[in-house]
C-alpha positions as CSV (number, residue, x, y, z in Angstrom):
1,M,5.9,-70.7,10.0
2,E,9.3,-71.7,11.6
3,W,11.5,-69.0,13.1
4,C,15.2,-69.0,13.7
5,I,18.0,-66.7,14.7
6,P,19.7,-65.2,11.6
7,V,23.1,-66.8,10.8
8,S,24.8,-63.5,9.8
9,A,26.6,-63.2,13.1
10,V,27.9,-66.8,12.7
11,V,29.1,-66.1,9.2
12,K,30.9,-63.0,10.3
13,M,32.6,-64.9,13.1
14,K,33.8,-67.6,10.7
15,T,35.1,-64.8,8.3
16,K,37.2,-63.3,11.1
17,L,38.7,-66.7,12.0
18,L,39.6,-67.3,8.4
19,Q,41.3,-63.9,8.2
20,H,43.2,-64.8,11.4
21,C,44.5,-67.9,9.7
22,C,45.5,-66.0,6.7
23,I,47.5,-63.5,8.8
24,W,49.3,-66.3,10.5
25,F,50.1,-68.0,7.2
26,S,51.3,-64.7,5.7
27,Y,53.6,-64.1,8.8
28,A,54.9,-67.7,8.7
29,R,55.6,-67.4,5.0
30,G,57.8,-64.3,5.6
31,D,55.5,-61.7,4.0
32,T,55.5,-58.1,5.1
33,L,52.6,-56.6,7.0
34,Q,51.7,-54.4,4.0
35,R,51.7,-57.4,1.7
36,C,49.4,-59.3,4.2
37,T,47.0,-56.4,4.4
38,A,46.8,-56.1,0.6
39,D,46.1,-59.8,0.2
40,L,43.3,-59.7,2.8
41,R,41.6,-56.8,1.0
42,I,41.7,-58.8,-2.3
43,L,40.3,-61.9,-0.7
44,F,37.6,-60.4,1.6
45,G,36.8,-57.0,0.1
46,H,34.6,-54.8,2.4
47,E,34.6,-57.6,5.1
48,T,38.4,-57.2,5.6
49,L,39.5,-56.5,9.2
50,T,40.6,-53.0,10.1
51,E,44.3,-52.1,9.7
52,R,44.5,-51.9,13.5
53,S,43.2,-55.4,14.0
54,I,45.5,-56.8,11.3
55,R,48.5,-55.1,12.9
56,G,47.5,-56.4,16.3
57,W,47.3,-60.0,15.2
58,W,50.5,-59.6,13.2
59,R,52.4,-58.4,16.3
60,A,50.8,-61.2,18.4
61,F,52.2,-63.8,16.1
62,K,55.5,-62.1,15.9
63,S,55.9,-61.8,19.7
64,G,54.7,-65.4,20.3
65,A,51.6,-64.3,22.2
66,R,49.6,-66.1,19.5
67,H,50.3,-69.2,17.5
68,K,48.5,-71.3,14.8
69,D,46.5,-73.2,17.4
70,N,45.3,-70.0,19.1
71,I,43.5,-67.8,16.5
72,S,40.2,-67.3,18.2
73,D,39.3,-64.0,19.9
74,H,39.7,-64.0,23.7
75,V,36.5,-64.1,25.6
76,K,35.9,-60.6,26.7
77,T,34.9,-59.9,30.3
78,G,32.5,-57.3,31.3
79,R,28.9,-56.8,32.2
80,P,26.9,-59.8,31.0
81,R,23.9,-59.5,28.8
82,T,20.7,-59.2,30.7
83,A,18.3,-58.1,28.0
84,R,19.2,-59.8,24.7
85,T,19.0,-63.3,25.9
86,D,17.4,-66.3,24.3
87,A,14.7,-66.3,26.8
88,N,13.8,-62.6,26.1
89,A,14.0,-63.2,22.4
90,T,11.6,-66.1,22.7
91,L,9.3,-63.9,24.9
92,V,9.3,-61.1,22.3
93,L,8.7,-63.6,19.4
94,N,5.7,-65.2,21.1
95,L,4.2,-61.7,21.6
96,I,4.7,-60.9,17.9
97,L,3.2,-64.2,16.8
98,E,0.1,-63.5,18.9
99,D,-0.3,-59.9,17.5
100,R,1.8,-58.8,14.6
101,H,0.6,-55.2,15.0
102,L,2.3,-54.7,18.3
103,T,4.5,-51.6,18.6
104,I,7.9,-51.5,20.4
105,E,6.2,-49.3,23.1
106,Q,3.5,-52.0,23.6
107,I,6.1,-54.7,23.8
108,H,8.0,-52.6,26.4
109,H,4.9,-52.4,28.6
110,E,4.4,-56.2,28.3
111,T,8.0,-57.2,29.0
112,Q,9.6,-54.2,30.8
113,L,12.6,-54.5,28.5
114,S,14.1,-51.2,27.3
115,T,13.0,-50.0,23.9
116,G,16.6,-50.2,22.6
117,S,16.9,-53.8,23.6
118,I,13.6,-54.7,22.0
119,H,14.6,-52.9,18.8
120,K,17.8,-55.0,18.6
121,I,16.0,-58.2,19.5
122,L,13.4,-57.6,16.7
123,H,15.8,-56.5,14.0
124,K,19.1,-58.2,14.7
125,D,18.2,-61.3,16.7
126,L,14.9,-62.2,15.1
127,G,15.5,-60.6,11.7
128,L,12.1,-58.9,11.6
129,S,11.0,-55.7,9.9
130,R,7.7,-53.8,10.3
131,I,6.1,-53.5,6.9
132,A,2.9,-51.6,6.2
133,A,0.1,-53.2,4.2
134,K,-0.2,-52.1,0.6
135,F,-3.5,-50.7,-0.5
136,V,-5.0,-52.5,-3.5
137,P,-8.1,-51.6,-5.6
138,K,-10.0,-54.7,-4.5
139,I,-9.6,-58.0,-2.6
140,L,-9.8,-60.4,-5.5
141,S,-11.9,-63.5,-5.3
142,E,-10.4,-66.8,-6.4
143,E,-12.4,-66.7,-9.6
144,Q,-11.0,-63.2,-10.4
145,K,-7.4,-64.3,-9.6
146,T,-7.9,-67.3,-11.9
147,R,-9.1,-64.9,-14.6
148,C,-6.1,-62.6,-14.1
149,L,-3.7,-65.6,-14.3
150,A,-5.4,-67.0,-17.4
151,I,-5.3,-63.7,-19.3
152,S,-1.7,-63.0,-18.4
153,Q,-0.7,-66.5,-19.5
154,Q,-2.6,-66.0,-22.8
155,W,-0.7,-62.7,-23.5
156,L,2.6,-64.3,-22.8
157,E,1.8,-67.3,-25.1
158,D,0.8,-64.9,-27.9
159,I,4.1,-63.0,-27.5
160,E,6.1,-66.2,-27.6
161,Q,4.4,-67.3,-30.8
162,D,4.5,-63.8,-32.4
163,D,7.1,-61.3,-31.3
164,T,5.3,-58.4,-33.0
165,V,2.3,-58.5,-30.6
166,L,3.6,-55.8,-28.3
167,D,4.2,-53.5,-31.3
168,R,0.6,-54.0,-32.5
169,I,-1.1,-53.1,-29.2
170,I,-2.9,-49.8,-29.0
171,T,-3.9,-49.1,-25.4
172,G,-5.8,-46.2,-23.9
173,D,-7.9,-44.9,-21.0
174,K,-9.3,-41.7,-19.6
175,S,-8.3,-39.5,-16.6
176,W,-9.4,-36.2,-15.1
177,V,-6.8,-33.4,-15.3
178,W,-7.2,-30.4,-13.0
179,C,-6.2,-26.8,-13.6
180,Y,-4.5,-27.0,-10.2
181,D,-3.4,-30.3,-8.7
182,P,-1.3,-30.0,-5.5
183,E,2.2,-31.3,-5.5
184,T,2.7,-34.6,-3.7
185,K,4.4,-34.8,-0.3
186,Q,7.5,-36.3,-2.0
187,Q,7.7,-33.4,-4.5
188,S,7.4,-30.8,-1.7
189,S,10.4,-32.2,0.2
190,Q,13.7,-30.4,0.2
191,W,17.3,-31.0,1.1
192,L,18.0,-29.1,4.3
193,R,20.8,-29.0,6.9
194,K,19.6,-31.1,9.9
195,G,19.2,-29.0,13.0
196,I,20.1,-25.7,11.2
197,D,17.5,-25.0,8.5
198,Q,13.9,-24.6,9.4
199,C,11.4,-27.2,8.2
200,P,9.4,-25.8,5.2
201,K,5.6,-25.4,5.7
202,K,2.7,-25.1,3.3
203,C,-1.0,-24.9,3.7
204,L,-3.4,-27.7,2.8
205,R,-4.9,-27.0,-0.6
206,G,-7.3,-29.1,-2.7
207,K,-7.7,-29.6,-6.4
208,S,-9.3,-26.9,-8.4
209,R,-12.9,-27.1,-9.7
210,K,-11.9,-26.5,-13.3
211,K,-10.9,-29.7,-14.9
212,V,-11.0,-31.6,-18.2
213,L,-11.3,-35.3,-19.0
214,L,-8.4,-36.5,-21.1
215,T,-8.7,-39.7,-23.2
216,V,-5.5,-40.9,-24.8
217,F,-4.4,-43.9,-26.8
218,F,-0.8,-44.9,-27.5
219,D,1.3,-47.7,-28.8
220,S,5.0,-48.6,-28.6
221,S,5.9,-45.8,-31.0
222,G,4.0,-42.9,-29.3
223,I,0.7,-41.2,-28.9
224,V,-1.9,-42.3,-31.5
225,H,-5.0,-40.3,-30.5
226,K,-6.1,-38.0,-27.7
227,E,-9.3,-35.9,-27.1
228,Y,-10.9,-34.0,-24.3
229,A,-14.3,-33.9,-22.7
230,T,-16.1,-32.1,-19.9
231,S,-18.3,-34.9,-18.6
232,T,-17.9,-38.6,-17.8
233,V,-17.8,-41.2,-20.5
234,T,-21.0,-42.9,-21.6
235,T,-21.5,-45.7,-24.1
236,E,-22.4,-43.2,-26.8
237,T,-19.4,-40.9,-26.2
238,Y,-17.0,-43.9,-26.0
239,I,-18.3,-45.3,-29.4
240,E,-17.7,-41.8,-30.8
241,T,-14.1,-41.9,-29.3
242,L,-13.5,-45.3,-30.9
243,M,-14.6,-43.9,-34.3
244,N,-12.1,-41.0,-33.9
245,L,-9.4,-43.5,-32.8
246,R,-9.9,-45.5,-36.0
247,N,-9.5,-42.4,-38.0
248,S,-6.3,-41.5,-36.2
249,I,-4.9,-45.0,-36.7
250,R,-5.7,-44.7,-40.4
251,L,-3.7,-41.4,-40.6
252,N,-0.9,-42.0,-38.0
253,R,-0.4,-45.8,-38.3
254,P,-1.2,-46.6,-41.9
255,Q,0.7,-49.9,-41.8
256,L,-1.4,-51.2,-38.9
257,W,-4.6,-49.9,-40.6
258,T,-3.8,-51.5,-43.9
259,H,-3.0,-54.9,-42.4
260,H,-5.9,-54.5,-39.9
261,N,-3.7,-56.3,-37.3
262,W,-3.8,-53.8,-34.4
263,I,-5.0,-54.9,-31.0
264,L,-7.1,-52.6,-28.8
265,L,-6.3,-52.9,-25.1
266,D,-8.7,-51.1,-22.8
267,D,-10.0,-51.8,-19.3
268,N,-13.4,-53.3,-18.3
269,A,-15.2,-50.0,-17.5
270,S,-19.0,-50.2,-18.1
271,A,-18.8,-48.0,-21.2
272,H,-16.1,-50.2,-22.6
273,T,-18.0,-53.5,-22.2
274,S,-21.6,-52.4,-22.8
275,Y,-23.7,-54.3,-25.3
276,D,-23.7,-51.4,-27.8
277,T,-19.9,-51.0,-27.5
278,M,-19.3,-54.7,-28.1
279,E,-21.7,-54.6,-31.0
280,F,-19.7,-51.7,-32.5
281,H,-16.5,-53.8,-32.1
282,H,-18.2,-56.7,-33.9
283,Q,-19.4,-54.6,-36.8
284,V,-16.0,-53.0,-37.5
285,L,-14.1,-56.2,-36.7
286,T,-12.0,-54.7,-33.9
287,N,-9.4,-57.1,-32.4
288,R,-10.0,-56.3,-28.7
289,G,-7.4,-57.9,-26.3
290,P,-8.5,-59.2,-22.9
291,H,-7.8,-57.2,-19.7
292,P,-8.0,-58.8,-16.2
293,P,-10.7,-57.4,-13.8
294,Y,-9.6,-54.7,-11.3
295,S,-6.0,-54.7,-12.5
296,P,-4.6,-51.2,-12.8
297,D,-1.2,-52.7,-12.3
298,L,-1.6,-54.3,-15.8
299,A,-2.9,-51.1,-17.4
300,P,-0.1,-49.1,-19.2
301,C,-2.1,-45.8,-18.7
302,D,-2.3,-46.4,-14.9
303,F,1.3,-47.6,-14.2
304,F,3.1,-45.5,-16.9
305,L,1.4,-42.6,-18.8
306,F,-0.9,-40.8,-16.4
307,P,1.4,-40.8,-13.3
308,R,4.4,-39.5,-15.2
309,M,2.4,-37.0,-17.2
310,K,0.7,-35.5,-14.1
311,A,3.9,-35.5,-12.0
312,R,5.2,-32.8,-14.3
313,M,2.1,-30.7,-13.7
314,H,1.6,-30.9,-9.9
315,G,1.8,-27.7,-8.0
316,I,1.2,-25.4,-11.1
317,N,-1.9,-23.3,-11.4
318,Y,-3.2,-23.1,-15.0
319,E,-5.7,-20.3,-15.2
320,T,-7.7,-21.5,-18.2
321,I,-8.7,-24.8,-19.8
322,D,-6.7,-23.8,-22.9
323,R,-3.5,-23.4,-20.9
324,L,-4.2,-26.7,-19.1
325,K,-4.6,-28.5,-22.5
326,Q,-1.3,-26.9,-23.7
327,A,0.4,-28.1,-20.5
328,V,-0.9,-31.6,-21.1
329,Q,0.5,-31.5,-24.7
330,D,3.8,-30.2,-23.4
331,S,4.0,-33.0,-20.9
332,L,3.1,-35.7,-23.4
333,D,5.7,-34.3,-25.9
334,K,8.4,-35.0,-23.3
335,F,7.9,-38.8,-23.7
336,T,10.3,-40.4,-26.1
337,Q,9.8,-43.4,-28.3
338,E,12.1,-45.3,-26.1
339,D,9.9,-44.5,-23.1
340,F,6.9,-46.1,-24.9
341,K,8.9,-49.1,-25.9
342,Q,10.1,-49.6,-22.4
343,C,6.5,-49.3,-21.2
344,F,5.4,-52.3,-23.2
345,A,8.4,-54.2,-22.2
346,N,7.4,-53.5,-18.7
347,L,3.9,-54.6,-19.5
348,Q,5.2,-58.0,-20.5
349,H,7.2,-58.2,-17.3
350,R,4.1,-57.4,-15.3
351,W,2.2,-60.2,-17.0
352,E,5.1,-62.5,-15.9
353,C,4.9,-61.1,-12.4
354,C,1.1,-61.8,-12.4
355,V,1.7,-65.4,-13.4
356,E,4.3,-65.8,-10.6
357,A,1.8,-64.3,-8.1
358,D,-1.0,-66.7,-9.3
359,G,-3.2,-63.8,-10.4
360,S,-2.8,-61.8,-7.2
361,Y,-1.7,-58.2,-7.0
362,F,2.1,-58.1,-7.2
363,E,3.1,-54.4,-6.9
364,G,5.1,-53.9,-3.8
365,D,6.3,-57.5,-3.7
366,K,9.9,-58.4,-4.3
367,H,10.6,-60.0,-7.8
């Protein structure tokens, strides 16, 4: 990897020189100082010099102290740089290339430079930022990345050939819901006056023992089917869930049921891909869409429905299972049809991101 000093400082210098030229031209043309300032703001926007600087250059041209061949800033005298030099920047860069996990304090002990100088060298001179690694469900093998890429490409090709594909997908999954689920750190934060208000405190509290397993299926129009259980899903219980789902599709999505063109999109859990489950799909002619392995970033329940549903329930203590189920229903009722349509549009975008990332995880990357 090649490293270089950012050119932002050079660009800023050229912008200032260009504005000096414009001030001289405006003065030579006979404009007023106010007209010159207004023109500069139109041309350079937020990069315009301050009014004090513009007035100083205007007076310099007017008094003859400056002329068209002398528009550069004077070299300012003062204490020379002793820390932010090219040699020290190279020294810091070499240390970073040897170990990218070094902290500013560790670099300070190695170089004896001040922490402030090291901070400016890293951020301003070298253009570096310290970025934490993002946790992923699994380090994918090349074969798994190829599989993710192929499936995402297949979905995108299907959408290009038939623009009704997204409207025909019915996706679903299961997730535990607790009677008490602590609020997140972000949710417990407050706006306070710095240095005046005391920092809020709370005790560490875990999730409650009482919980229920929610299984929910939805499409681009809304919730199609949901049910609850008290134990983990097995092949037998999942086949029963699929039978209930088919009945819900018949009642709630009669057009999809009549044309038998709906597509089931679920993940690759063992109960979903067992021999008996696949045999059931074969018998009832279920059109089951492919899903990449270990890819919650491509599962609508994981990146859309469950996080948003549970966010409304964090920090609230539901005394009974019945109240918990009612809270789940209330949270689901707050989703609009536009939310579900946007979810599937986002799913298509995520398939595109997966293709751009060659099958790797892409959440947290810039797109």
